[in-house]
N, C-alpha and C positions, 0 to 999 in steps of 0.2 A: 139194574141189570141191563146191559146191552140187549137191543133188540134184536132179533133173527136176520134181519135185512142188514144192520150195520156188521153183524158177524160177517155174511157173505160178502159184503162189499169189502170189509178188511182182509177176508181169506183171498179175495179175486185179485187185490191190490198187492198182497204178499207173493202169490203166485206170479204176478206180471213182474214184480222186481226180482224174483229169483230167475225166471225165463228170460230177463232182457239182456242179460250177458250172453248168455247161450243165442239168443237170437241173432244179436249182433256178430256174435262168432261165426255163425252159420252166413249170415249175411256176407261177410267180409271174404269167406273161402269160397262162396259162390259168387263172387263180384265178376261180372263179364271182363274179358279182354279189352282193352281200351279200342276205340273205332278206327283210330290212327294206326295203331299196329296191325289191326285185320285188314286195313288198305295196303300195308306194308307187304303182307302175307298173299294178298291177291295178285299185286303187282307181280309178284315171283311165282305165280301158278300154285300157290299151295294154300291149305285153309287151318282153320283152329284144330280140326281134327287129325290133320296130316302129323306122322311121328316128328319128334322133336329131339334134338342133341344139344347139349350146352357144353362151350369150351371156357375155362377162367384161365387167367393170366394174373400171377400174383404180382410181379413188378408194376405193371402197367395197371392194376387194380380194376381189371373187367371181366365181365361175364359176357359172352357173346351166346346169341341164340341163333339155331340153326334148323330148319324144318324140311322135311323130305320132300322132294317134287318128282315128276316123272324121271328125271335124269340124273338124279341123285340130289343129295343135302345141298341147300341154298340157304346163304347168310340172310338173316330178317334184321336184326338191329343189337347195339351192345348197351349193357348196364353198367353205370360205374358202382365199384364197390365201397361202400362206406368205411369199412374196416376189416383188417385181416391182420392176424398177430403171428409172433414168431420171426425166423428167417427165411429166405430162399432154400430150399432143400426137404425132403419128405418128411413127414411125420413118423416116429418112431416108438414114442410111449406115451401112454395116458400123463396128461398135465404137463407136456412140454411145450404146451401154447403153440405148436407148430400147426399150421393149415395144410393139409396133404397134397400130397402131387401123385399123379397117376391116372388110370382107368378106372369107373366106378359106375355101377350099375344101381338105378333108382326105381324099383317097381311101385305100386300104388300103396302098399301096406307102410313105406317109408314116408308117405306124405302126413304132415301133421296139421290139421284145420283147427287144434285148440292149442296151439304154442304159446307159450308163456313169451314168446318174441314175435308174437303179432302173427305170423305164419311161418311155416318153414316145411323143408324135406331132408331126410338123412341122406349124405351122398352115398353112404355104404362102406364107411373106413371101420375097419380093416377089411381089404380084399384081399384075395389070395396070394399076392406080391405081399403085401404089407405081413400079413402072417407068415409068410415064407422067411421073412426077415426079423421074424420077432416082433413084429408090430403090435401095441397095446392100446384100449381105448375104445371109444365108442362115442355116439350122438354128435358126429362131425355135422352140422347144419349147412344148409343156406336159408338164413333167416332174418326177419327185421331186427330193429334196434341196433344202433352203430356200436355194438359192442361185442369183441371176439375175444374168446378163449382157445382159439384153434379151429374156430368156425368162418365162413365166408358173410361177413354180417353186411345187410343191405339196408336201406330205410324202409319204412313200412309202406310206402308206395311202392318202391320199386319192387320189393318181395311181393306186393301183392300182385303185380304185374305178372312177374315170373311165376309165382306159384299158378296163376290163371290159366298161363300158356301150358304148363308141364299138367295141370289137371285135365284139359280138353283132349290132349293128346292121348292120356291114358283113357280118358272115357271114349275116344275115337277107335278104340282097338288096341293101342299100343302096348304090349304087356310091361314094358319096363324103358326108360331112357338112359342113354349114355351120359356120364358127367365125365368130361376130361380136363384135368388141371395140371397146370404147368407153371413152371416158377416165372416165366417170361415167353414172349413170343418166341417161337422156335426158328428163328432165322440163323443164317451161316454165320452174320455179324456177331449175332449174341453169343453164338456158341463160341467163335473165336475169341472173342472177349473174355468170356467166363472159362477158357481151356484149363486153367491151371485150378479150379475151384475142386476141393474135395468131392463133390455131388458131380463130376463131370460124366463119370462114367455112367450113373443113373440117368442123367440128363440124354445121353446120346440114345440110350433104349426110348425116353419119351419121345425125342426128335423122331426116331423111328416112326413111331405111331403118328406124330402130327405130320411128318411128310407123307405117310399113306394117305392120311385122311385129304389133306391137301391136293393130292394129284388123282385120287378116286371119287372124293364126294361121297363115298360108300361108310355107313357105321362100322368101326373098328371090330373084328372078331377077335376077342383078346383071350390068351392063356398064359399061363406062367410055366415056364419049361427049364428046369435047373437053377431056380431062383430068378428068371430074367424073362422080362415082358417077350410074347411072340404073337406074330399076328397073322392069322390065315389069309394065304394070298386070296386075291379077286377071282370071281369064277368067270370073268370077262377078261381074256387074253390081252385085248387091247390095254384094257385098264391096267392090268398089272406090268405091261411094259411101260407103261407111263409113271408108274411109281416106281420101277427100277430106274428109270432116266431121272427121277428126281432125285432120289436117292443118290445115284453116284454123281450128279451136278451139285449136289450139297456138299457131300466128303469133299468134291475136289475144290469147292469156293472155300470152305473151312480152312484146308490146309494152304490154300495160296494166300489167303488173308493173313493167316500167322506167318508164312514165310515172308511176306511185304511187311511186316511190321507192325501189326495191328496191336496195340497195347492189350496186355491181359490183366484184368480185374476182377475184384471180389466185391460184391454188392453187399453192404451189412444195414442192418436196422438196429434200433433199439430195441423195438417189438413191432413188428409188421409196417403195414403202411395204408394209405388211403387215396383213393383217385384224387386226382388235383381238381376235379369240379367240386367234389364236397368240400376241399379244404379252403376252396376261393368261395362256396356258397356260405360256410359257417363264418368266414373271416368276414363278411358282409353283413352278418347278423341273423344268418338263416337258422332255422332248429331243424335238427335232426335227431334231437333225442340224446339219451345218454352215450357220451364216446367215451370208450374203455380207454385207459392211460392216454389222454390227450397229449401228455408232455412228450411223450416216447414218438410222436409224429414229427417233431422236429429235427429227428435224427433217422429218418426214414430215408432208404435207397441212396448212403453214402457210397462212392465207388473207390476204393481203394486200389490204386495201381500196383499189380505185383511186379510185372515185367514192363518195363517202360516201352512205349512205341518208338520207331524210328522210320524214317523215310528211306524208302529204296533209292539207290543211285539212279537218276533219271538218264535213259539211253541217249546216247549222243544221235542225233538226225543223221541220217546218210549222206546229206549235202555237206554238212559239216565236216564230218571225218572224211569223206573224198577229197574235200579242198586241202584239209591237213596232209594228205598223202600225195597230192599233186608235185611232180618234180620241180616247180616254181614256188613252190610255197615257202614260208621262213622256217619251218618245222623240217623241210626237205633239204633246204640249205645247211643243217645243221648234221647233216651225216658227216662220218669222217671221211677222209679223204681216202679214195681208193675202196672205200666200203660198198658191196654190192649187195643187197639183201638176196636170201636164198631164192624166194620169188620170182626175181629179176634176172636169175643166173640160167645159161643155157644149159640145159640137162645134158650128160654124157652118160647114154646108155650102157658103154662099155666100161666106164670109170671102175667099176668093183672089180671088173677082171683085170685090168691094170696093176691095180694096187698089189703089194707082196704079200702072199699068204704066211699066217704066222706057224711055225713048225711045232712050237709048244703054245701049252694053254698060256703060261705066263708072258709070252710076246705079245699076245692079244690083250693084255690089261691095258686100261686107259692110263695116259703117262702121269697124269694126278694121282692116280692109285698107287702107281708102283713107285712114285715119289715119294708119297706120304707114308708108304710102309716100307722104306729102306732102299727103293731104286732098284734097279735090275740085276743087281749083285745078290742075287736070292741067298738067304743063310747068313745075312751079315749079323754080327753079335747083336746089333740095336733092336731087332725085330724081337717082340715079346708075344707070347702067349699064344692067343689064336690068330693074329694076324703073321706069325712067325709058321705057325702050321699051315696056314693058308697058301702061304707063297712058297714053302717049302715043300708040299705038295703039287703045287701046279709046276714047280722047277722038275719034278719026274716025270710030267705028261708030256 
């Protein structure tokens, strides 16, 4: 029969075994922000407790970290996305493998320290916009393990740091942080190149938000009006004027690029993409854990040209066309004998008075028109239909 001491030891070992995973999970959820990242924050005048904002770009496979400073949000660093799934464009329904696009809010309750994917937080899909368009689904995460079914999948190490940055901002008093998700960096060039994509109308709404943030460095105050994203104006008139200027410039640039012959493309994927950093890392034998559908990554980001580009004609320099038009140039000598260009003729201010005035409407018709419609002899049998009626009526005036 086991002694009481051995029973206590066995019980203690069992409790330790059970507590081990929980303790390890708690440890990783409370891991500090790396010192190098804290140094970057300090350089930009912010701290771990300062409010945070994230911006994701699917085509570039990146997530940016921004922290709020005294004069607005400042850029801190970029994390490469290990895997996202689907195509460019918004998520519409549960199971479509689409990684969402739009403006989302993450309060503390959406942070998951006990995730099966190392650590994670729920971005908040579907939001009010998604629901207004019939969007279905849930549990769209930023998480560890390089596997995605509509999520932003990072490696365990990168999601651990992202989680810590978000956690400390929430602990610092931020009620919820904003997560902005875009198909690509919302430049005028990218918009011009994707101008024929079926999602371009939606992307123009996203660009309005992106431009506002770029100009104001203020967190977007987002609402949904008549099924479209709307953004509250800045309380600072100077900032709002800067936003309006940027919007006007970007719209003009998009139009100019299209008119100048920028090709229109559609970017296609077999099933989402991966940042080039992780592609190179795994190619060298680096381990990132399970990668969902690795075979699909070979066909990621293929650009299909929908409207071929063309080069606009280059303007002729003034010095060249001035030489062409000079009296002694070869082109000038090719003029017909006796021909005098209108711009070289002496003006006759009384010329119109010297010309005979037509007494009838028909007399004032251009010679070519009168000849083509039967000549001045109005009413000729060869005039037909509307032409006959026109000249017959004119002859009576």
